[in-house]
N, CA, C and O of each residue as an XYZ file, in Angstrom:
196
protein
N     137.386     98.364    107.751
C     136.556     98.537    108.966
C     135.077     98.283    108.641
O     134.421     99.121    108.022
N     134.565     97.140    109.057
C     133.164     96.797    108.765
C     132.339     96.906    110.047
O     132.355     95.992    110.872
N     131.619     98.014    110.222
C     130.815     98.231    111.436
C     129.678     97.222    111.541
O     129.209     96.930    112.641
N     129.235     96.695    110.422
C     128.107     95.753    110.439
C     128.478     94.524    111.268
O     127.738     94.130    112.169
N     129.633     93.919    110.956
C     130.051     92.715    111.692
C     130.269     93.058    113.160
O     129.880     92.302    114.050
N     130.893     94.204    113.402
C     131.189     94.610    114.787
C     129.885     94.744    115.569
O     129.785     94.287    116.707
N     128.895     95.371    114.952
C     127.611     95.563    115.645
C     126.984     94.210    115.982
O     126.464     94.015    117.080
N     127.037     93.282    115.029
C     126.417     91.969    115.263
C     127.064     91.281    116.463
O     126.373     90.679    117.285
N     128.375     91.371    116.561
C     129.073     90.685    117.660
C     128.953     91.500    118.956
O     128.739     90.942    120.032
N     129.090     92.800    118.839
C     129.058     93.646    120.044
C     127.631     93.708    120.593
O     127.434     93.733    121.808
N     126.647     93.733    119.710
C     125.249     93.835    120.162
C     124.531     92.499    119.992
O     124.053     92.192    118.899
N     124.450     91.718    121.033
C     123.739     90.433    120.955
C     122.263     90.635    120.639
O     121.606     89.737    120.112
N     121.752     91.803    120.958
C     120.332     92.092    120.676
C     120.081     92.064    119.168
O     118.985     91.732    118.717
N     121.110     92.415    118.399
C     120.949     92.419    116.937
C     120.451     91.049    116.477
O     119.596     90.952    115.597
N     121.000     89.988    117.086
C     120.586     88.634    116.690
C     119.084     88.475    116.895
O     118.389     87.916    116.047
N     118.587     88.970    118.031
C     117.155     88.867    118.303
C     116.359     89.602    117.233
O     115.329     89.111    116.771
N     116.833     90.765    116.844
C     116.125     91.531    115.811
C     116.156     90.779    114.490
O     115.154     90.720    113.777
N     117.305     90.206    114.169
C     117.438     89.467    112.906
C     116.438     88.309    112.879
O     115.847     88.017    111.840
N     116.254     87.653    114.025
C     115.310     86.531    114.079
C     113.895     87.024    113.774
O     113.110     86.328    113.129
N     113.583     88.218    114.238
C     112.233     88.754    113.979
C     112.019     88.952    112.480
O     110.911     88.778    111.972
N     113.081     89.315    111.787
C     112.967     89.537    110.339
C     112.544     88.242    109.650
O     112.981     87.158    110.038
N     111.703     88.352    108.639
C     111.235     87.161    107.906
C     112.330     86.576    107.015
O     112.200     85.460    106.512
N     113.395     87.330    106.826
C     114.481     86.840    105.959
C     115.417     85.932    106.750
O     115.633     86.126    107.946
N     115.964     84.946    106.064
C     116.898     84.035    106.736
C     118.257     84.711    106.868
O     118.492     85.771    106.287
N     119.149     84.091    107.634
C     120.465     84.719    107.837
C     121.173     84.867    106.494
O     121.854     85.864    106.254
N     121.012     83.874    105.617
C     121.664     83.946    104.298
C     121.140     85.158    103.529
O     121.914     85.927    102.961
N     119.829     85.315    103.518
C     119.242     86.453    102.787
C     119.668     87.763    103.449
O     120.001     88.736    102.772
N     119.652     87.771    104.773
C     120.023     88.995    105.499
C     121.429     89.425    105.103
O     121.686     90.603    104.853
N     122.351     88.434    105.048
C     123.740     88.760    104.683
C     123.799     89.182    103.220
O     124.512     90.123    102.873
N     123.053     88.493    102.363
C     123.074     88.804    100.930
C     122.648     90.253    100.703
O     123.187     90.931     99.828
N     121.686     90.727    101.486
C     121.209     92.110    101.309
C     122.281     93.105    101.749
O     122.476     94.143    101.117
N     122.972     92.776    102.837
C     123.993     93.708    103.331
C     125.327     93.515    102.620
O     126.166     94.416    102.618
N     125.526     92.347    102.016
C     126.797     92.069    101.343
C     127.148     93.153    100.332
O     128.217     93.756    100.433
N     126.274     93.417     99.358
C     126.599     94.432     98.333
C     126.936     95.785     98.947
O     127.675     96.569     98.352
N     126.403     96.064    100.128
C     126.657     97.384    100.738
C     128.117     97.484    101.187
O     128.787     98.470    100.879
N     128.614     96.486    101.906
C     129.985     96.578    102.404
C     130.941     95.801    101.499
O     132.130     95.695    101.799
N     130.423     95.254    100.387
C     131.282     94.502     99.471
C     131.570     95.353     98.231
O     131.670     94.832     97.120
N     131.700     96.657     98.432
C     131.954     97.551     97.292
C     133.385     97.336     96.783
O     134.332     97.354     97.571
N     133.543     97.135     95.483
C     134.878     96.898     94.907
C     135.756     98.139     94.969
O     136.973     98.054     94.803
N     135.143     99.282     95.205
C     135.932    100.532     95.241
C     136.429    100.785     96.666
O     135.661    101.205     97.532
N     137.693    100.530     96.896
C     138.270    100.712     98.240
C     138.310    102.170     98.662
O     137.895    102.501     99.773
N     138.807    103.055     97.786
C     138.964    104.478     98.168
C     137.663    105.074     98.699
O     137.690    105.884     99.624
N     136.540    104.689     98.134
C     135.257    105.258     98.577
C     135.000    104.867    100.035
O     134.569    105.691    100.840
N     135.269    103.605    100.361
C     135.030    103.140    101.739
C     135.931    103.926    102.690
O     135.501    104.342    103.766
N     137.197    104.125    102.278
C     138.128    104.848    103.160
C     137.617    106.279    103.370
O     137.649    106.797    104.486
N     137.156    106.899    102.309
C     136.672    108.284    102.435
C     135.464    108.319    103.376
O     135.329    109.234    104.189
N     134.599    107.328    103.259
C     133.398    107.298    104.109
C     133.802    107.100    105.567
O     133.202    107.678    106.473
N     134.827    106.277    105.780
C     135.257    105.991    107.164
C     135.682    107.288    107.839
O     135.456    107.479    109.034
N     136.299    108.179    107.067
C     136.769    109.436    107.681
C     135.565    110.319    107.848
O     135.685    111.440    108.343
């Protein structure tokens, strides 16, 4: 369950905010990637609950 992707699609305003950011979409994703790209699955499941 990745709320980040859901928010981007559900909230079109997010795109507008991202454009305001000086970082490009690639950089923006790279910064958030490590956050939701954790190799430890159990931790993510525990956080979801």
